[in-house]
C-alpha positions as CSV (number, residue, x, y, z in Angstrom):
1,M,-14.9,-12.3,-13.8
2,V,-12.6,-12.6,-10.8
3,H,-10.3,-15.3,-9.7
4,Y,-9.3,-15.9,-6.0
5,K,-6.0,-17.7,-5.7
6,L,-4.4,-18.0,-2.2
7,N,-0.6,-18.7,-1.8
8,E,-0.3,-19.6,1.9
9,Q,2.1,-17.3,3.9
10,I,0.6,-16.5,7.6
11,F,3.1,-14.7,9.9
12,P,2.6,-15.0,13.4
13,T,0.7,-12.1,14.9
14,N,-0.2,-10.5,18.2
15,G,-3.5,-9.8,19.4
16,N,-7.4,-11.0,18.4
17,L,-7.5,-11.9,14.7
18,A,-11.1,-12.6,15.1
19,Y,-11.9,-9.6,12.7
20,P,-10.1,-8.3,9.6
21,I,-8.4,-4.8,9.6
22,F,-10.2,-3.8,6.4
23,E,-12.9,-5.1,4.4
24,A,-14.4,-4.2,1.0
25,K,-17.0,-4.7,-1.5
26,I,-16.5,-3.2,-4.9
27,P,-18.4,-3.2,-7.7
28,L,-16.0,-3.6,-10.6
29,G,-18.0,-2.7,-13.7
30,M,-21.2,-2.1,-15.5
31,V,-22.1,-1.5,-18.9
32,A,-25.6,-0.5,-20.8
33,G,-26.9,-1.6,-17.1
34,K,-25.4,-5.0,-17.2
35,T,-22.8,-6.3,-14.7
36,V,-19.8,-7.1,-16.7
37,Q,-17.7,-8.3,-13.5
38,P,-19.1,-9.4,-10.3
39,D,-18.3,-7.6,-7.1
40,L,-14.9,-7.6,-5.6
41,N,-15.1,-9.0,-2.1
42,L,-11.9,-8.9,-0.1
43,S,-10.4,-8.4,3.5
44,V,-7.1,-8.1,5.1
45,H,-5.8,-9.3,8.4
46,A,-2.8,-8.5,10.5
47,R,0.4,-9.4,8.7
48,Q,-1.5,-10.5,5.6
49,I,-1.0,-9.6,2.0
50,V,-3.5,-9.5,-1.0
51,W,-2.4,-8.8,-4.5
52,L,-4.7,-7.3,-7.2
53,L,-3.5,-8.7,-10.6
54,G,-4.9,-8.1,-14.1
55,R,-4.0,-6.6,-17.5
56,S,-3.1,-3.0,-17.4
57,G,-6.3,-0.8,-17.7
58,I,-8.6,-3.3,-16.2
59,G,-9.0,-0.8,-12.9
60,K,-6.5,-1.7,-10.3
61,T,-5.6,1.8,-9.6
62,T,-9.1,2.8,-9.5
63,I,-10.2,0.0,-7.0
64,L,-7.0,1.1,-4.7
65,R,-7.9,4.7,-5.0
66,K,-11.5,4.1,-4.0
67,M,-10.2,1.9,-0.9
68,A,-8.3,5.2,0.0
69,R,-11.4,7.3,-0.4
70,L,-9.4,9.4,-3.1
71,H,-12.3,8.3,-5.5
72,E,-15.3,8.3,-3.6
73,D,-18.0,5.8,-5.1
74,P,-21.3,5.6,-3.0
75,R,-21.7,2.0,-4.2
76,V,-18.8,0.9,-2.1
77,D,-19.0,-0.9,0.9
78,M,-16.1,-0.7,3.2
79,K,-15.0,-1.3,7.0
80,Y,-12.0,-0.3,9.0
81,R,-11.6,-2.5,12.1
82,G,-15.7,-3.3,12.0
83,V,-16.7,0.6,11.4
84,L,-18.4,1.8,8.5
85,Y,-16.3,4.1,6.4
86,S,-19.2,6.5,6.3
87,Q,-18.6,6.9,10.1
88,I,-14.8,7.6,9.7
89,A,-13.7,11.1,8.3
90,P,-11.9,10.7,5.3
91,R,-8.4,12.2,6.9
92,N,-8.5,9.9,9.5
93,W,-9.3,6.8,7.2
94,R,-6.3,7.7,5.1
95,R,-4.0,8.1,8.0
96,S,-4.7,4.4,8.9
97,I,-5.3,3.2,5.1
98,L,-2.5,4.6,3.4
99,Y,-2.3,5.0,-0.5
100,V,1.4,5.0,-2.1
101,N,0.8,6.0,-5.6
102,Q,2.6,4.6,-8.6
103,R,3.7,8.2,-9.6
104,P,6.0,9.0,-6.8
105,I,5.2,12.5,-5.0
106,L,7.7,14.8,-3.5
107,F,7.9,18.5,-2.7
108,R,10.6,21.0,-3.1
109,G,13.4,20.9,-0.3
110,S,15.7,18.1,0.7
111,V,14.9,14.4,1.2
112,R,14.9,14.7,5.0
113,E,12.5,17.5,4.6
114,N,9.9,15.2,2.6
115,I,10.4,12.0,4.7
116,F,9.3,14.0,8.1
117,K,6.7,16.3,6.2
118,P,4.0,14.1,7.5
119,F,5.0,14.3,11.2
120,G,4.4,17.8,10.9
121,L,0.6,17.8,10.2
122,K,-1.6,18.1,13.2
123,L,-3.4,14.7,12.6
124,N,0.1,13.2,13.0
125,R,1.3,14.7,16.1
126,D,1.0,11.7,17.9
127,K,3.5,9.8,15.6
128,V,7.4,10.7,16.7
129,P,9.9,10.5,13.9
130,N,12.8,8.3,14.3
131,L,16.2,9.1,12.3
132,D,17.6,5.8,13.4
133,L,14.9,3.9,11.6
134,V,14.8,6.2,8.6
135,V,18.5,5.5,8.0
136,K,18.1,1.9,8.5
137,L,15.2,1.8,6.2
138,L,16.6,3.9,3.6
139,R,19.9,1.2,3.5
140,K,17.3,-1.6,3.3
141,V,16.1,-0.1,-0.1
142,D,19.5,0.4,-1.6
143,L,19.6,4.1,-0.9
144,S,22.5,5.3,1.5
145,D,21.8,7.9,4.6
146,S,23.6,10.6,2.3
147,F,20.3,10.8,0.4
148,L,18.7,12.7,3.4
149,E,20.4,15.9,2.3
150,R,19.8,15.5,-1.4
151,D,17.4,18.0,-3.2
152,A,14.4,15.8,-3.5
153,L,13.4,16.9,-7.1
154,T,16.8,16.0,-8.7
155,L,16.3,12.4,-7.7
156,S,15.6,9.5,-10.4
157,V,12.0,8.2,-10.7
158,G,13.2,5.1,-9.0
159,E,15.0,6.7,-6.2
160,M,11.7,8.9,-5.6
161,A,9.7,5.9,-5.7
162,R,11.7,4.3,-2.6
163,I,12.0,7.6,-0.6
164,C,8.2,7.5,-0.9
165,L,7.9,3.9,0.2
166,V,10.3,4.7,3.3
167,R,8.2,7.5,4.2
168,S,4.9,5.5,4.1
169,L,6.4,2.7,6.5
170,L,7.6,5.2,8.9
171,M,4.1,6.3,9.3
172,N,3.2,2.8,10.5
173,P,-0.4,2.6,8.6
174,D,-2.7,-0.3,9.3
175,V,-3.3,-1.0,6.0
176,L,-0.4,0.0,3.1
177,L,-2.2,0.2,-0.4
178,L,0.6,-0.3,-2.8
179,D,0.2,0.8,-6.5
180,E,3.0,-0.9,-8.5
181,P,5.8,-0.1,-5.9
182,T,8.5,-1.5,-8.1
183,A,7.5,-0.3,-11.8
184,S,10.4,2.1,-12.0
185,L,13.3,0.0,-10.3
186,D,15.7,-2.5,-11.7
187,S,15.8,-5.9,-10.4
188,E,18.3,-5.5,-7.4
189,S,16.1,-2.9,-6.3
190,R,12.9,-4.5,-6.8
191,I,14.3,-7.6,-4.5
192,A,15.5,-5.0,-1.8
193,V,12.0,-3.6,-1.8
194,A,10.4,-6.9,-1.7
195,I,12.3,-8.0,1.5
196,T,11.9,-4.5,3.2
197,L,8.0,-5.2,2.6
198,K,8.3,-8.8,3.8
199,E,10.0,-7.7,7.1
200,W,7.6,-5.0,7.7
201,L,4.6,-7.1,7.2
202,S,6.0,-10.0,9.5
203,Q,7.0,-7.5,12.3
204,T,4.0,-5.2,12.4
205,N,0.2,-6.0,12.9
206,S,-0.5,-4.2,9.8
207,G,-1.7,-5.3,6.4
208,I,-0.9,-4.6,2.4
209,I,-3.1,-4.6,-0.4
210,G,-0.9,-4.2,-3.5
211,V,-1.4,-3.8,-7.3
212,T,1.6,-5.3,-9.0
213,H,2.8,-6.8,-12.4
214,D,6.1,-7.9,-11.0
215,E,6.4,-11.7,-9.8
216,T,9.3,-10.8,-7.7
217,L,6.8,-9.5,-5.3
218,T,4.1,-12.3,-5.7
219,E,6.6,-14.7,-5.3
220,M,8.7,-13.4,-2.4
221,I,5.6,-12.2,-0.4
222,P,2.9,-14.8,-1.3
223,G,-0.6,-13.8,-0.1
224,L,-4.2,-13.7,-1.5
225,E,-4.0,-13.2,-5.4
226,I,-7.1,-11.7,-7.0
227,H,-6.9,-12.2,-10.5
228,L,-9.5,-9.6,-12.3
229,G,-10.8,-10.5,-15.9
230,Q,-10.5,-14.0,-15.3
231,S,-13.3,-16.7,-15.0
């Protein structure tokens, strides 16, 4: 079963909020042709966060990957700004609805090269990287600007995770899909990431859908909690 719980925190917004940025109806599971969980229905508006909660192995990551169209499912019904996902090219979809993997993905080269790599893609040439903002974000997640010249593949998992988060925030997606963003972090770093996400959410017209077991996040950035596997 699915249980929905709203912990209200609405940030002031700019623009028309009559329609959500993103809507999804996702079948959660069937066994022997019988539904074992009802469909998941959710929407996210500007400056809103939705948490997907539940025990490990229940399928939260799979749900995020379906939302990002990394795991295509013809039974899924999704819309971005009112447009059916089938009418939007996958690469354009993922540009606006950005998935951040629980396992950080960095490439050979410096942290600077990794952070700026997406801006070199043809699809993102209208986005301009801002070094001052990079440094500001690094410091917010407890990393100094000296990390820019570090070999990305020599970093700890926790450092890599924060670099990937900084890179994702710089892309300024309309919806950020976060898969356990603090799983590899210590308590101080978890708080720093929570503060950074909360500030980003309050200063943009974007939304967040996140999977987490971290109560620090759900307490510091309250929103709609969807508890999977509960009656």
